[in-house]
MARZA-595865 format. One record per atom (N, C-alpha, C, O): residue number from 1; x, y, z. Coordinates in pm, 1 decimal, padded with zeros to 6 digits, always signed. Atoms other than C-alpha are relative to their C-alpha. Layout:
! MARZA-595865
NODE,num,X,Y,Z
NODE,NUM,X,Y,Z
...
! end
This chain:
! MARZA-595865
NODE,num,X,Y,Z
NODE,1,+00052.4,+00078.5,-00108.8
NODE,1,+08155.1,+05135.3,+10710.4
NODE,1,+00016.3,+00079.6,+00130.0
NODE,1,+00119.0,+00144.1,+00151.2
NODE,2,+00001.7,-00072.5,-00126.6
NODE,2,+08069.3,+05282.6,+11052.7
NODE,2,+00001.1,-00098.3,+00115.7
NODE,2,-00072.4,-00197.1,+00116.1
NODE,3,-00006.8,+00080.9,-00121.4
NODE,3,+08162.5,+05132.3,+11388.8
NODE,3,-00022.1,+00092.2,+00118.8
NODE,3,+00057.4,+00183.3,+00141.9
NODE,4,+00025.4,-00074.7,-00122.9
NODE,4,+08007.5,+05276.6,+11706.7
NODE,4,+00061.5,-00076.3,+00116.4
NODE,4,+00041.5,-00197.0,+00130.4
NODE,5,-00064.5,+00062.0,-00115.9
NODE,5,+08207.7,+05209.0,+12021.7
NODE,5,-00068.5,+00054.2,+00124.6
NODE,5,-00079.4,+00175.4,+00142.8
NODE,6,+00068.8,-00038.1,-00122.2
NODE,6,+08024.8,+05211.1,+12353.5
NODE,6,+00086.8,-00027.9,+00121.2
NODE,6,+00163.4,-00124.3,+00123.8
NODE,7,-00068.2,+00026.5,-00127.2
NODE,7,+08166.8,+05242.5,+12702.5
NODE,7,-00094.0,-00073.1,+00095.3
NODE,7,-00052.0,-00122.4,+00199.9
NODE,8,+00099.4,+00063.4,-00085.5
NODE,8,+07846.4,+05099.7,+12846.1
NODE,8,-00068.1,+00096.2,+00095.2
NODE,8,-00153.5,+00054.9,+00173.7
NODE,9,+00062.0,-00098.9,-00087.4
NODE,9,+07752.0,+05422.3,+13023.7
NODE,9,-00148.3,+00012.9,-00033.3
NODE,9,-00186.4,+00013.6,-00150.4
NODE,10,+00144.7,-00008.4,+00022.0
NODE,10,+07376.0,+05453.8,+13071.3
NODE,10,-00038.5,+00122.0,-00082.3
NODE,10,-00139.7,+00120.1,-00152.4
NODE,11,+00033.9,-00124.2,+00070.5
NODE,11,+07383.1,+05805.7,+12926.3
NODE,11,+00015.1,-00011.5,-00151.2
NODE,11,-00044.9,+00066.7,-00224.9
NODE,12,-00017.9,+00013.3,+00144.4
NODE,12,+07494.6,+05685.5,+12583.3
NODE,12,-00132.9,-00026.0,-00069.3
NODE,12,-00163.0,+00035.1,-00171.8
NODE,13,+00129.8,+00029.8,+00061.4
NODE,13,+07153.3,+05539.6,+12508.0
NODE,13,-00099.7,+00112.8,+00023.6
NODE,13,-00175.0,+00148.6,-00067.0
NODE,14,+00095.7,-00105.8,-00033.1
NODE,14,+06956.5,+05814.1,+12684.7
NODE,14,+00023.5,+00124.1,-00086.5
NODE,14,-00070.7,+00180.0,-00142.7
NODE,15,-00033.3,-00120.7,+00073.7
NODE,15,+07139.5,+06101.6,+12514.3
NODE,15,+00014.3,-00027.9,-00149.4
NODE,15,-00008.5,+00060.4,-00232.1
NODE,16,-00016.3,+00036.5,+00140.5
NODE,16,+07208.0,+05913.7,+12190.2
NODE,16,+00138.0,+00032.5,-00053.3
NODE,16,+00150.9,+00102.2,-00153.9
NODE,17,-00135.9,-00021.5,+00047.8
NODE,17,+07584.2,+05918.2,+12154.9
NODE,17,+00083.0,-00125.6,+00022.1
NODE,17,+00040.7,-00218.5,+00090.9
NODE,18,-00095.2,+00109.5,-00016.0
NODE,18,+07881.0,+05681.9,+12133.6
NODE,18,+00126.4,+00054.6,+00064.3
NODE,18,+00158.0,+00172.4,+00047.8
NODE,19,-00129.1,-00039.6,-00057.0
NODE,19,+08209.6,+05692.1,+12328.1
NODE,19,+00095.4,+00036.7,-00112.1
NODE,19,+00171.4,+00133.1,-00102.5
NODE,20,-00082.8,-00027.8,+00117.2
NODE,20,+08382.1,+05676.4,+11990.3
NODE,20,-00072.7,-00052.7,-00122.8
NODE,20,-00158.3,-00140.8,-00113.9
NODE,21,+00053.8,+00046.0,+00127.9
NODE,21,+08291.8,+05633.9,+11625.2
NODE,21,+00116.4,-00010.1,-00097.5
NODE,21,+00196.9,+00082.0,-00111.6
NODE,22,-00099.8,+00017.3,+00105.6
NODE,22,+08514.4,+05491.9,+11355.3
NODE,22,-00072.8,-00008.5,-00133.3
NODE,22,-00164.6,-00088.7,-00150.6
NODE,23,+00048.6,+00004.2,+00137.8
NODE,23,+08435.1,+05562.5,+10991.2
NODE,23,+00124.0,-00006.7,-00087.3
NODE,23,+00201.8,+00088.5,-00094.5
NODE,24,-00120.6,+00018.9,+00080.3
NODE,24,+08697.1,+05423.4,+10757.6
NODE,24,+00122.8,+00005.7,+00087.7
NODE,24,+00135.1,-00070.5,+00183.6
NODE,25,-00123.8,-00009.3,-00076.9
NODE,25,+09035.2,+05529.0,+10889.6
NODE,25,+00000.7,+00117.9,+00098.2
NODE,25,+00106.6,+00156.4,+00147.9
NODE,26,+00013.4,-00110.2,-00095.4
NODE,26,+08905.4,+05814.0,+11111.0
NODE,26,-00073.5,-00049.3,+00123.9
NODE,26,-00175.9,-00116.9,+00113.8
NODE,27,+00065.6,+00031.2,-00127.2
NODE,27,+08819.6,+05767.8,+11479.3
NODE,27,-00019.0,+00131.7,+00074.4
NODE,27,+00076.2,+00206.9,+00095.5
NODE,28,+00031.6,-00116.4,-00082.9
NODE,28,+08645.7,+06042.3,+11675.7
NODE,28,-00039.0,-00052.4,+00137.2
NODE,28,-00125.6,-00139.1,+00148.7
NODE,29,+00034.0,+00037.1,-00137.0
NODE,29,+08636.4,+06005.2,+12054.1
NODE,29,-00073.4,+00117.6,+00062.4
NODE,29,-00024.9,+00230.8,+00060.9
NODE,30,+00085.1,-00102.9,-00059.0
NODE,30,+08361.0,+06197.5,+12230.2
NODE,30,+00067.5,+00069.0,+00117.2
NODE,30,+00164.5,+00018.0,+00173.3
NODE,31,-00045.1,-00069.4,-00119.1
NODE,31,+08421.8,+06451.7,+12502.6
NODE,31,+00000.0,-00096.7,+00117.4
NODE,31,-00101.5,-00159.9,+00146.4
NODE,32,-00020.7,+00100.6,-00103.8
NODE,32,+08555.3,+06243.2,+12790.4
NODE,32,+00038.3,+00068.8,+00129.3
NODE,32,+00124.2,+00156.9,+00131.0
NODE,33,-00027.0,-00058.1,-00131.4
NODE,33,+08556.0,+06329.1,+13159.7
NODE,33,+00052.6,-00107.5,+00094.5
NODE,33,+00056.4,-00225.7,+00060.5
NODE,34,-00057.5,+00090.3,-00099.9
NODE,34,+08705.9,+06173.9,+13471.4
NODE,34,-00110.1,-00062.1,+00085.6
NODE,34,-00116.9,-00041.3,+00206.8
NODE,35,+00107.7,+00071.8,-00068.2
NODE,35,+08402.6,+05963.3,+13558.6
NODE,35,+00022.1,-00148.5,-00025.7
NODE,35,+00036.0,-00190.5,-00140.6
NODE,36,-00024.8,+00143.2,+00015.5
NODE,36,+08452.9,+05592.0,+13624.3
NODE,36,-00127.1,-00075.1,-00037.7
NODE,36,-00233.9,-00015.4,-00051.1
NODE,37,+00110.9,+00084.4,+00045.4
NODE,37,+08227.2,+05301.4,+13524.2
NODE,37,-00118.6,+00001.7,+00096.8
NODE,37,-00232.2,-00022.5,+00055.9
NODE,38,+00107.3,-00004.5,-00100.5
NODE,38,+08027.0,+05335.9,+13849.1
NODE,38,-00062.3,+00138.9,+00010.7
NODE,38,-00154.3,+00159.4,+00089.8
NODE,39,+00053.9,-00134.9,-00002.8
NODE,39,+07960.2,+05705.4,+13783.4
NODE,39,+00065.7,+00092.2,+00100.9
NODE,39,+00016.2,+00202.0,+00126.3
NODE,40,-00071.9,-00081.2,-00097.8
NODE,40,+08209.5,+05835.0,+14040.2
NODE,40,+00103.5,+00087.7,-00068.2
NODE,40,+00167.8,+00045.7,-00164.4
NODE,41,-00100.9,-00090.7,+00052.8
NODE,41,+08429.9,+06135.8,+13969.2
NODE,41,+00135.9,-00039.0,+00057.6
NODE,41,+00151.1,-00057.1,+00178.4
NODE,42,-00136.3,+00036.8,-00037.4
NODE,42,+08799.9,+06047.5,+13975.7
NODE,42,+00083.6,+00127.4,+00008.4
NODE,42,+00073.4,+00214.0,-00078.6
NODE,43,-00092.2,-00112.5,-00011.2
NODE,43,+09057.8,+06299.6,+14098.5
NODE,43,-00066.6,+00132.1,+00033.7
NODE,43,-00024.0,+00236.6,-00015.6
NODE,44,+00069.9,-00122.6,-00037.5
NODE,44,+08820.0,+06552.1,+14250.8
NODE,44,+00099.1,+00103.5,+00053.2
NODE,44,+00176.4,+00075.3,+00144.8
NODE,45,-00087.8,-00107.7,-00042.1
NODE,45,+09003.9,+06883.1,+14288.0
NODE,45,+00141.0,-00005.3,-00056.9
NODE,45,+00221.2,+00083.4,-00027.9
NODE,46,-00135.0,+00017.9,+00053.4
NODE,46,+09312.9,+06758.9,+14097.5
NODE,46,-00006.2,-00012.1,-00152.4
NODE,46,-00031.1,-00120.1,-00205.9
NODE,47,+00013.7,-00001.9,+00145.6
NODE,47,+09315.8,+06859.9,+13731.1
NODE,47,+00100.3,-00092.1,-00068.3
NODE,47,+00069.1,-00149.7,-00172.5
NODE,48,-00098.9,+00090.4,+00060.4
NODE,48,+09634.8,+06662.2,+13658.5
NODE,48,-00048.0,-00144.0,+00009.5
NODE,48,-00036.2,-00219.1,-00087.4
NODE,49,+00051.6,+00136.7,-00017.2
NODE,49,+09481.8,+06341.7,+13799.0
NODE,49,-00117.3,-00023.9,-00094.0
NODE,49,-00128.5,-00131.5,-00152.8
NODE,50,+00112.8,+00016.1,+00091.3
NODE,50,+09164.4,+06400.5,+13599.0
NODE,50,+00048.6,-00012.2,-00144.0
NODE,50,-00002.6,-00094.8,-00219.6
NODE,51,-00053.6,+00005.6,+00136.4
NODE,51,+09363.8,+06463.2,+13280.2
NODE,51,+00060.5,-00137.0,-00028.1
NODE,51,+00036.6,-00195.2,-00134.0
NODE,52,-00062.8,+00132.1,+00015.7
NODE,52,+09564.3,+06143.1,+13329.9
NODE,52,-00106.5,-00109.1,-00014.2
NODE,52,-00096.4,-00195.2,-00101.5
NODE,53,+00107.0,+00099.8,+00004.3
NODE,53,+09249.7,+05938.4,+13397.0
NODE,53,-00072.6,+00006.8,-00134.9
NODE,53,-00100.1,-00096.0,-00196.7
NODE,54,+00071.5,-00018.6,+00127.3
NODE,54,+09075.4,+06084.2,+13090.7
NODE,54,+00081.6,-00055.7,-00116.3
NODE,54,+00027.6,-00126.8,-00201.1
NODE,55,-00081.6,+00046.6,+00112.8
NODE,55,+09366.5,+06013.1,+12856.7
NODE,55,+00013.6,-00151.9,-00000.7
NODE,55,+00021.1,-00212.1,-00107.8
NODE,56,+00000.7,+00147.3,-00004.6
NODE,56,+09382.6,+05652.1,+12975.4
NODE,56,-00134.3,-00055.5,-00048.2
NODE,56,-00139.2,-00156.9,-00117.8
NODE,57,+00134.6,+00039.9,+00044.5
NODE,57,+09006.7,+05623.7,+12920.2
NODE,57,-00012.1,+00015.1,-00152.4
NODE,57,-00069.9,-00070.4,-00219.4
NODE,58,-00001.0,-00021.5,+00144.8
NODE,58,+09049.6,+05767.6,+12570.4
NODE,58,+00084.1,-00107.2,-00068.5
NODE,58,+00046.9,-00157.6,-00174.6
NODE,59,-00086.6,+00104.3,+00056.6
NODE,59,+09332.2,+05521.8,+12505.3
NODE,59,-00077.2,-00132.4,-00012.7
NODE,59,-00062.4,-00203.6,-00112.0
NODE,60,+00081.8,+00123.6,+00006.8
NODE,60,+09092.1,+05233.5,+12584.9
NODE,60,-00103.5,+00009.2,-00112.3
NODE,60,-00125.7,-00088.5,-00183.9
NODE,61,+00098.7,-00017.3,+00107.8
NODE,61,+08827.0,+05375.3,+12349.1
NODE,61,+00067.6,-00012.6,-00136.3
NODE,61,+00013.1,-00075.3,-00227.1
NODE,62,-00073.7,+00012.8,+00125.4
NODE,62,+09085.8,+05408.9,+12073.1
NODE,62,+00033.3,-00145.8,-00028.5
NODE,62,+00018.8,-00192.5,-00141.4
NODE,63,-00032.2,+00141.3,+00014.4
NODE,63,+09195.5,+05050.8,+12132.0
NODE,63,-00122.6,-00078.7,-00047.1
NODE,63,-00111.4,-00164.6,-00134.5
NODE,64,+00124.0,+00067.0,+00041.2
NODE,64,+08832.7,+04934.0,+12101.2
NODE,64,-00033.3,+00028.0,-00146.5
NODE,64,-00100.3,-00052.0,-00211.8
NODE,65,+00024.0,-00037.5,+00139.2
NODE,65,+08822.7,+05113.8,+11764.2
NODE,65,+00112.5,-00046.5,-00092.7
NODE,65,+00109.0,-00019.9,-00212.8
NODE,66,-00111.4,+00047.2,+00081.1
NODE,66,+09146.2,+04950.8,+11645.9
NODE,66,+00107.7,+00104.8,-00022.0
NODE,66,+00187.3,+00093.9,-00115.3
NODE,67,-00098.3,-00107.8,+00012.6
NODE,67,+09355.0,+05265.1,+11697.0
NODE,67,+00085.8,+00005.1,+00126.3
NODE,67,+00064.9,-00070.6,+00221.1
NODE,68,-00085.1,-00019.0,-00117.1
NODE,68,+09622.3,+05380.2,+11938.7
NODE,68,+00032.1,+00148.8,+00014.0
NODE,68,+00002.3,+00228.5,-00074.9
NODE,69,-00033.4,-00140.8,-00022.5
NODE,69,+09748.2,+05705.3,+12086.7
NODE,69,+00085.9,+00056.4,-00112.6
NODE,69,+00072.0,+00173.5,-00148.0
NODE,70,-00087.0,-00046.7,+00108.8
NODE,70,+10008.8,+05727.6,+11809.1
NODE,70,-00079.1,+00043.4,-00123.2
NODE,70,-00025.9,+00114.5,-00208.5
NODE,71,+00085.3,-00037.9,+00113.4
NODE,71,+09718.6,+05767.4,+11562.1
NODE,71,-00071.3,+00133.1,+00022.0
NODE,71,-00134.6,+00184.8,-00070.1
NODE,72,+00071.0,-00124.0,-00031.5
NODE,72,+09585.4,+06080.6,+11735.9
NODE,72,+00063.8,+00116.7,-00074.7
NODE,72,+00185.0,+00137.5,-00069.2
NODE,73,-00047.2,-00117.0,+00074.4
NODE,73,+09611.3,+06390.6,+11516.4
NODE,73,-00050.1,+00130.5,+00061.7
NODE,73,+00002.3,+00237.3,+00029.9
NODE,74,+00053.2,-00121.2,-00062.7
NODE,74,+09407.1,+06635.5,+11728.8
NODE,74,-00053.4,-00032.1,+00138.1
NODE,74,-00119.5,-00133.9,+00158.5
NODE,75,+00063.5,+00005.9,-00131.6
NODE,75,+09320.0,+06686.5,+12094.2
NODE,75,-00068.5,+00133.4,+00024.5
NODE,75,-00019.9,+00238.6,-00017.1
NODE,76,+00073.5,-00119.9,-00039.1
NODE,76,+09064.2,+06933.5,+12226.4
NODE,76,-00025.8,-00010.6,+00149.8
NODE,76,-00084.8,-00107.8,+00196.7
NODE,77,+00013.7,+00002.5,-00145.7
NODE,77,+09069.1,+07020.5,+12595.9
NODE,77,-00084.3,+00119.1,+00044.4
NODE,77,-00054.7,+00234.2,+00012.2
NODE,78,+00090.0,-00101.1,-00052.8
NODE,78,+08790.2,+07210.1,+12767.0
NODE,78,+00021.2,+00002.8,+00150.8
NODE,78,-00005.9,-00095.7,+00219.5
NODE,79,-00039.5,-00008.1,-00140.5
NODE,79,+08899.4,+07334.0,+13109.9
NODE,79,-00080.1,+00109.7,+00070.4
NODE,79,-00117.8,+00209.9,+00009.7
NODE,80,+00077.9,-00098.8,-00075.3
NODE,80,+08717.0,+07521.5,+13382.8
NODE,80,+00087.1,+00107.7,+00063.5
NODE,80,+00035.5,+00208.5,+00111.8
NODE,81,-00092.2,-00099.2,-00055.5
NODE,81,+09028.5,+07708.2,+13502.3
NODE,81,+00127.7,-00000.4,-00083.0
NODE,81,+00216.8,-00082.6,-00062.0
NODE,82,-00112.6,-00003.6,+00093.6
NODE,82,+09276.0,+07804.0,+13232.0
NODE,82,+00133.0,+00026.5,+00070.7
NODE,82,+00239.0,-00001.1,+00014.5
NODE,83,-00125.3,-00023.6,-00072.6
NODE,83,+09530.1,+07907.5,+13497.7
NODE,83,+00069.3,-00131.8,+00034.9
NODE,83,+00185.8,-00131.6,+00074.8
NODE,84,-00056.9,+00132.7,-00025.8
NODE,84,+09585.9,+07530.8,+13543.7
NODE,84,+00061.8,-00062.6,-00125.8
NODE,84,+00089.4,-00182.5,-00128.8
NODE,85,-00045.1,+00051.8,+00128.5
NODE,85,+09714.1,+07497.9,+13186.4
NODE,85,+00132.1,-00076.3,+00009.0
NODE,85,+00150.9,-00174.3,-00063.0
NODE,86,-00129.6,+00068.9,-00007.2
NODE,86,+10066.8,+07395.2,+13288.6
NODE,86,-00014.9,-00142.6,+00052.9
NODE,86,+00046.1,-00235.0,-00000.9
NODE,87,+00021.7,+00134.3,-00054.6
NODE,87,+09950.1,+07099.7,+13500.6
NODE,87,-00064.3,-00089.7,-00105.0
NODE,87,-00025.8,-00205.6,-00120.6
NODE,88,+00066.9,+00074.9,+00106.5
NODE,88,+09721.9,+06988.4,+13218.3
NODE,88,+00100.0,-00030.8,-00112.0
NODE,88,+00108.7,-00143.6,-00160.4
NODE,89,-00096.6,+00015.8,+00108.4
NODE,89,+09993.0,+07044.5,+12958.4
NODE,89,+00107.4,-00102.8,+00029.9
NODE,89,+00149.1,-00176.8,-00059.2
NODE,90,-00102.6,+00098.6,-00036.1
NODE,90,+10247.9,+06837.6,+13148.3
NODE,90,-00051.9,-00143.1,-00016.3
NODE,90,+00019.5,-00229.8,-00066.7
NODE,91,+00057.3,+00134.5,+00014.9
NODE,91,+10016.0,+06535.8,+13159.3
NODE,91,-00023.0,-00029.2,-00147.8
NODE,91,+00006.9,-00139.1,-00194.5
NODE,92,+00018.4,+00016.5,+00145.0
NODE,92,+09921.9,+06587.1,+12792.9
NODE,92,+00133.8,-00036.5,-00063.6
NODE,92,+00140.4,-00124.7,-00149.2
NODE,93,-00133.6,+00029.5,+00052.4
NODE,93,+10295.7,+06588.8,+12719.0
NODE,93,+00048.1,-00139.4,+00034.7
NODE,93,+00117.7,-00202.7,-00044.8
NODE,94,-00038.1,+00137.0,-00037.4
NODE,94,+10345.7,+06263.4,+12909.6
NODE,94,-00056.3,-00101.2,-00099.6
NODE,94,+00008.0,-00202.3,-00127.9
NODE,95,+00064.6,+00092.0,+00093.8
NODE,95,+10106.9,+06096.1,+12663.7
NODE,95,+00037.6,+00028.7,-00145.0
NODE,95,+00046.9,-00063.9,-00225.5
NODE,96,-00010.6,-00038.8,+00141.2
NODE,96,+10176.8,+06290.2,+12343.2
NODE,96,+00131.6,+00067.4,-00039.3
NODE,96,+00142.9,+00119.5,-00150.2
NODE,97,-00125.9,-00070.7,+00028.1
NODE,97,+10533.5,+06428.1,+12364.3
NODE,97,+00061.3,-00039.9,-00134.6
NODE,97,+00107.2,+00046.4,-00209.4
NODE,98,-00061.0,+00046.8,+00124.6
NODE,98,+10656.7,+06213.5,+12074.4
NODE,98,-00098.2,-00005.4,-00116.6
NODE,98,-00056.7,-00012.4,-00232.3
NODE,99,+00103.2,+00008.2,+00104.1
NODE,99,+10326.5,+06203.2,+11883.2
NODE,99,-00029.5,+00139.6,-00055.0
NODE,99,-00040.7,+00158.9,-00176.1
NODE,100,+00018.3,-00141.7,+00030.2
NODE,100,+10266.5,+06580.0,+11887.7
NODE,100,-00119.9,+00031.6,-00089.8
NODE,100,-00103.2,+00090.4,-00196.6
NODE,101,+00118.7,-00038.4,+00075.9
NODE,101,+09907.4,+06611.4,+11764.7
NODE,101,-00024.1,+00150.5,+00014.5
NODE,101,+00029.6,+00213.9,+00105.3
NODE,102,+00042.5,-00137.6,-00022.6
NODE,102,+09760.8,+06955.5,+11712.9
NODE,102,-00088.6,-00001.4,+00124.0
NODE,102,-00158.4,-00099.4,+00150.0
NODE,103,+00073.6,-00001.7,-00126.3
NODE,103,+09601.5,+07063.9,+12039.0
NODE,103,-00067.8,+00134.6,+00020.3
NODE,103,-00014.3,+00239.7,-00015.0
NODE,104,+00074.0,-00119.5,-00036.3
NODE,104,+09341.5,+07311.7,+12152.9
NODE,104,-00036.8,-00011.5,+00146.2
NODE,104,-00080.2,-00117.1,+00192.1
NODE,105,+00043.7,-00005.1,-00139.2
NODE,105,+09278.4,+07415.4,+12512.2
NODE,105,-00077.3,+00130.2,+00016.7
NODE,105,-00024.3,+00238.3,-00008.7
NODE,106,+00081.9,-00118.5,-00021.7
NODE,106,+08994.1,+07653.4,+12593.4
NODE,106,-00065.4,-00007.2,+00137.6
NODE,106,-00095.8,-00115.0,+00188.5
NODE,107,+00069.6,-00006.5,-00128.2
NODE,107,+08838.8,+07768.7,+12917.1
NODE,107,-00149.5,+00008.7,-00026.6
NODE,107,-00194.8,+00082.8,-00113.9
NODE,108,+00145.3,-00001.0,+00010.2
NODE,108,+08468.5,+07701.2,+12957.2
NODE,108,-00058.2,+00039.5,+00135.5
NODE,108,+00006.5,+00025.3,+00239.2
NODE,109,+00065.5,-00043.7,-00123.5
NODE,109,+08223.9,+07833.1,+13213.1
NODE,109,-00021.2,-00115.0,+00097.0
NODE,109,-00009.4,-00097.5,+00218.3
NODE,110,+00021.7,+00114.8,-00086.4
NODE,110,+08149.8,+07486.3,+13343.9
NODE,110,-00022.5,-00125.1,-00081.2
NODE,110,-00049.0,-00119.4,-00201.3
NODE,111,+00028.8,+00129.7,+00060.2
NODE,111,+08109.5,+07117.6,+13269.9
NODE,111,-00124.1,-00056.1,+00068.8
NODE,111,-00185.7,+00013.9,+00149.2
NODE,112,+00125.1,+00055.8,-00049.0
NODE,112,+07822.9,+06884.6,+13359.2
NODE,112,-00006.3,-00011.9,+00152.4
NODE,112,-00115.1,-00019.3,+00209.6
NODE,113,-00008.5,-00001.1,-00145.7
NODE,113,+07941.0,+06871.9,+13722.8
NODE,113,+00109.6,+00098.2,+00040.2
NODE,113,+00212.7,+00107.3,-00026.5
NODE,114,-00100.5,-00095.4,-00047.4
NODE,114,+08129.2,+07138.1,+13917.9
NODE,114,+00129.8,-00068.5,+00041.7
NODE,114,+00234.7,-00004.2,+00045.5
NODE,115,-00120.3,+00074.2,-00038.9
NODE,115,+08373.8,+06865.0,+14030.0
NODE,115,+00084.3,-00043.0,-00120.0
NODE,115,+00198.1,-00086.8,-00103.1
NODE,116,-00075.7,+00033.1,+00120.6
NODE,116,+08479.2,+06801.0,+13669.4
NODE,116,+00075.4,+00124.1,-00044.8
NODE,116,+00015.8,+00229.5,-00067.3
NODE,117,-00086.6,-00113.1,+00029.6
NODE,117,+08772.1,+07025.0,+13582.3
NODE,117,+00043.8,+00006.1,-00145.0
NODE,117,+00088.6,+00110.8,-00191.9
NODE,118,-00046.8,+00008.2,+00137.5
NODE,118,+08850.3,+06911.0,+13227.7
NODE,118,-00079.9,-00106.0,-00075.4
NODE,118,-00121.3,-00206.9,-00018.3
NODE,119,+00059.6,+00096.5,+00092.3
NODE,119,+08690.4,+06733.1,+12931.8
NODE,119,+00086.6,+00000.2,-00124.9
NODE,119,+00127.0,+00106.0,-00173.1
NODE,120,-00089.4,+00011.4,+00115.7
NODE,120,+08895.0,+06602.6,+12638.8
NODE,120,-00066.7,-00084.3,-00107.6
NODE,120,-00132.0,-00184.4,-00078.0
NODE,121,+00040.1,+00082.5,+00114.3
NODE,121,+08805.2,+06477.3,+12292.0
NODE,121,+00117.3,-00007.7,-00096.0
NODE,121,+00202.0,+00081.6,-00099.4
NODE,122,-00111.5,+00016.6,+00094.1
NODE,122,+09038.6,+06345.5,+12023.7
NODE,122,-00050.5,-00049.3,-00135.5
NODE,122,-00159.0,-00106.2,-00147.8
NODE,123,+00018.2,+00054.4,+00132.8
NODE,123,+09052.8,+06265.9,+11655.7
NODE,123,+00124.0,-00080.7,-00034.0
NODE,123,+00236.3,-00033.7,-00015.8
NODE,124,-00111.6,+00084.9,+00041.4
NODE,124,+09268.1,+05978.8,+11530.9
NODE,124,-00016.1,-00034.8,-00146.5
NODE,124,-00127.7,-00049.0,-00196.4
NODE,125,-00002.1,+00037.3,+00141.7
NODE,125,+09366.6,+05893.0,+11174.2
NODE,125,+00091.6,-00120.7,-00014.2
NODE,125,+00211.7,-00112.0,+00011.3
NODE,126,-00077.4,+00122.9,+00018.8
NODE,126,+09477.8,+05536.8,+11100.4
NODE,126,+00054.9,+00000.8,-00142.2
NODE,126,-00016.3,+00031.8,-00237.7
NODE,127,-00061.0,-00002.4,+00133.6
NODE,127,+09720.5,+05505.6,+10812.5
NODE,127,-00045.5,-00116.7,-00085.5
NODE,127,-00057.7,-00102.1,-00207.1
NODE,128,+00051.4,+00115.6,+00075.2
NODE,128,+09598.3,+05158.1,+10711.8
NODE,128,-00078.5,-00089.4,+00089.9
NODE,128,-00129.9,-00192.0,+00045.3
! end
């Protein structure tokens, strides 16, 4: 059984994607940026603030799929300035220190807006 989870963003229908998809006991959360429901960028110029906002947004998507942060087994972080890895890592640790999913962080040339400094996606596995 497949469950598509929407955030209500207008781009989901236009582009043809879901905020998250649950199939069985696996939940995949799409690449998530620090953009609020009104389309405004949160934490402009502050990668730690953007990371925190994104992880809270991901937590809500997981909740909508019947999962929680403790179910996350993988995080993927796409950053525009890898020299900011410590600030990003500290916030990631605030959320995942005890969960300890596998994590990937790579530098990318850019995201959909120059004001977006990081994009994160996660995979969660529910035990039952």
